[in-house]
C-alpha positions in Angstrom: -63.3 -104.2 -283.6 -65.6 -101.9 -281.5 -65.3 -101.6 -277.7 -68.7 -103.1 -277.4 -67.7 -106.2 -279.3 -64.5 -106.6 -277.4 -66.5 -106.4 -274.2 -69.0 -109.0 -275.3 -66.3 -111.5 -276.1 -65.0 -111.5 -272.6 -66.7 -114.7 -271.3 -67.8 -115.4 -267.8 -65.7 -118.6 -267.8 -62.5 -116.8 -268.6 -63.0 -114.4 -265.8 -64.0 -117.2 -263.4 -60.9 -119.1 -264.4 -58.7 -116.1 -263.7 -60.2 -115.5 -260.3 -60.0 -119.2 -259.4 -56.3 -119.1 -260.4 -55.4 -116.4 -257.9 -53.5 -117.3 -254.8 -56.4 -117.0 -252.3 -54.4 -118.4 -249.4 -51.9 -115.6 -249.8 -54.6 -113.0 -250.4 -56.5 -114.0 -247.2 -53.3 -113.9 -245.3 -52.4 -110.4 -246.6 -55.9 -109.1 -245.8 -55.5 -110.4 -242.3 -52.0 -109.1 -241.8 -52.2 -105.6 -243.4 -55.8 -104.9 -244.4 -55.2 -105.2 -248.1 -54.1 -107.6 -250.8 -52.9 -107.3 -254.4 -54.4 -109.9 -256.7 -51.6 -110.1 -259.3 -52.6 -109.9 -262.9 -56.4 -110.1 -263.3 -57.2 -108.3 -266.6 -54.9 -108.2 -269.6 -54.0 -104.9 -271.3 -56.5 -105.1 -274.1 -59.4 -105.6 -271.7 -58.1 -102.7 -269.5 -58.1 -100.5 -272.4 -61.6 -101.5 -273.5 -63.0 -100.8 -270.1 -61.2 -97.4 -269.9 -62.5 -96.6 -273.4 -66.1 -96.8 -272.1 -65.7 -93.7 -270.0 -66.6 -91.1 -272.6 -69.9 -92.9 -273.4 -73.3 -92.3 -271.8 -75.2 -95.6 -272.3 -73.2 -97.9 -269.9 -73.6 -95.5 -266.9 -76.4 -94.3 -264.7 -74.7 -91.2 -263.2 -71.6 -89.0 -263.3 -70.0 -87.4 -260.2 -67.5 -84.5 -260.4 -65.6 -84.8 -257.1 -64.8 -81.2 -256.6 -68.6 -80.2 -256.5 -69.0 -82.4 -253.4 -65.7 -81.9 -251.6 -64.5 -85.4 -252.5 -61.3 -84.3 -254.2 -60.6 -83.6 -257.9 -61.4 -86.0 -260.7 -64.6 -87.7 -261.7 -66.3 -91.0 -261.8 -69.3 -92.7 -263.4 -71.5 -95.5 -261.9 -72.5 -98.3 -264.3 -76.1 -99.0 -265.0 -77.7 -102.4 -265.0 -77.2 -104.5 -267.1 -73.5 -104.2 -266.2 -70.9 -104.7 -269.0 -69.9 -108.3 -269.3 -66.5 -108.0 -267.8 -67.8 -106.0 -264.8 -70.6 -108.4 -264.1 -68.4 -111.4 -264.4 -65.8 -110.1 -262.0 -68.4 -109.2 -259.5 -69.9 -112.6 -259.6 -66.6 -114.6 -259.6 -64.9 -112.5 -256.8 -67.8 -112.4 -254.5 -67.8 -116.1 -253.2 -64.1 -116.0 -252.3 -64.6 -112.7 -250.5 -67.7 -113.8 -248.7 -65.7 -116.6 -247.0 -63.3 -114.0 -245.7 -66.1 -111.6 -244.7 -67.9 -114.3 -242.8 -64.7 -115.3 -240.9 -64.0 -111.6 -240.1 -67.5 -111.0 -238.9 -67.3 -114.1 -236.6 -64.0 -112.8 -235.2 -65.5 -109.4 -234.5 -68.7 -110.8 -232.9 -70.9 -109.5 -235.7 -73.9 -111.8 -236.3 -74.3 -111.0 -240.1 -73.4 -113.8 -242.5 -73.2 -113.5 -246.3 -74.6 -116.1 -248.7 -72.3 -118.0 -251.0 -73.5 -116.4 -254.3 -73.7 -112.8 -255.2 -77.1 -113.1 -256.8 -78.5 -114.2 -253.4 -76.8 -111.3 -251.6 -78.3 -108.8 -254.1 -81.8 -110.2 -253.3 -81.4 -109.0 -249.8 -80.0 -105.6 -251.0 -83.0 -105.0 -253.3 -85.4 -106.1 -250.6 -83.8 -103.4 -248.4 -84.4 -100.8 -251.2 -80.8 -100.8 -252.3 -81.3 -101.4 -256.1 -78.8 -99.1 -257.9 -75.6 -100.7 -259.1 -72.3 -99.5 -257.5 -69.5 -100.7 -259.7 -67.9 -97.6 -261.3 -65.2 -96.1 -263.5 -62.9 -93.4 -262.2 -60.9 -90.9 -264.2 -58.1 -88.7 -262.9 -56.0 -86.1 -264.7 -53.0 -84.1 -263.6 -53.4 -82.7 -260.0 -56.5 -84.8 -259.4 -56.9 -86.8 -256.2 -59.5 -88.7 -254.2 -60.0 -87.8 -250.5 -60.0 -90.6 -247.9 -63.5 -92.1 -247.7 -65.6 -95.2 -247.2 -68.1 -96.4 -249.8 -71.3 -96.8 -247.7 -74.5 -96.7 -249.7 -77.2 -97.9 -247.4 -77.9 -100.2 -244.4 -76.4 -103.3 -246.1 -72.7 -103.1 -246.6 -70.6 -106.0 -247.9 -67.2 -105.7 -246.0 -64.7 -105.9 -248.9 -64.3 -104.2 -252.3 -62.0 -104.3 -255.2 -60.2 -101.7 -257.3 -58.6 -102.6 -260.7 -56.0 -100.3 -262.2 -56.7 -99.9 -265.9 -53.8 -97.5 -266.8 -50.1 -98.0 -267.0 -48.2 -96.4 -264.1 -45.1 -94.6 -265.4 -46.4 -94.5 -268.9 -50.0 -93.2 -268.8 -49.6 -91.3 -265.6 -47.3 -90.6 -262.6 -48.3 -90.2 -259.0 -51.8 -91.3 -258.2 -51.0 -94.0 -255.7 -53.8 -96.0 -254.0 -53.8 -95.1 -250.3 -55.3 -96.8 -247.3 -55.5 -95.5 -243.6 -56.2 -97.6 -240.5 -57.5 -95.9 -237.4 -56.6 -98.1 -234.4 -58.2 -97.4 -231.0 -56.2 -95.1 -228.8 -53.4 -95.0 -231.4 -52.2 -92.8 -234.3 -53.5 -93.8 -237.8 -51.4 -96.1 -240.0 -51.1 -95.4 -243.7 -50.5 -97.9 -246.5 -49.5 -97.1 -250.1 -50.4 -99.8 -252.5 -48.4 -100.1 -255.7 -50.4 -101.6 -258.6 -49.5 -102.6 -262.2 -52.0 -102.3 -265.1 -54.6 -105.1 -264.7 -53.9 -105.8 -261.0 -56.5 -105.3 -258.4 -56.3 -104.3 -254.7 -58.8 -105.9 -252.3 -59.5 -103.9 -249.1 -62.1 -103.3 -246.4 -65.1 -101.0 -247.0 -65.4 -100.0 -243.4 -63.5 -101.9 -240.7 -61.5 -105.2 -240.2 -60.5 -107.4 -237.2 -57.1 -107.1 -235.7 -55.7 -109.6 -233.1 -54.5 -107.7 -230.0 -53.1 -108.8 -226.7 -56.6 -108.8 -225.2 -58.4 -110.3 -228.1 -59.7 -109.1 -231.4 -60.7 -105.5 -232.0 -62.0 -103.5 -234.9 -60.0 -100.9 -236.8 -61.7 -98.3 -239.0 -60.4 -98.2 -242.6 -60.5 -95.4 -245.3 -59.1 -95.3 -248.8 -58.3 -92.7 -251.4 -55.8 -91.7 -254.1 -52.9 -89.4 -253.9 -52.4 -86.5 -256.3 -51.6 -87.3 -259.9 -48.5 -85.6 -261.0 -49.0 -86.1 -264.8 -51.1 -87.9 -267.4 -54.5 -89.7 -267.0 -55.4 -92.6 -264.7 -58.5 -94.9 -265.1 -59.5 -97.4 -262.4 -62.5 -99.6 -262.0 -64.2 -100.1 -258.6 -66.1 -103.2 -257.8 -68.5 -102.8 -254.8 -70.7 -105.7 -254.0 -73.6 -104.0 -252.2 -76.1 -101.9 -254.2 -77.1 -98.4 -253.3 -80.3 -96.7 -252.3 
């Protein structure tokens, strides 16, 4: 069975059901407490393998980035083109409403007036009106000694505050090292680092830019960055789901 056929057989209903079955109460609590949350199993191994197998192809993608050429680290990634593969589009659509609830609550806590609509299609209308029309979901590929410098995925004036990364490879089998890393820059304090262990098919949800933290004098914003530590061996594929489009 071809990769393309396997992808076409991943129905929107199946993905929506998986997303609905996640423990969203725990996910929201983890995001509030530490700035990231692991979903638990989201994609089965065969779907992870099918997505990773897209990487050598040209047609599903709009561009390829070699990280070392831009000082981003080592490794490479490709941005998907519209129309997105079925599984990618279905995850983006199903995850967004749950994350929009959290994003709206966070913005209210931080005194930010922006509110996000309940459906992703409606949010994209605003992105496209602002000239942000290029899709941002991507596949990343790392080999031995590759890494991704700490960064933020800001692609224009409109930024959805949360994003998702799905691990497609098997840690300890396909690769070693290559841990997902978050840093949190707190005002007048040293940065805090968080290493997020993932299994194949699990996703981590984390802030794109900043998040609210309750302090003794009220809520304040902390700045967040994310990256990937150095791979020690093997090959690692991940999929990033970003909800705002790019200019």
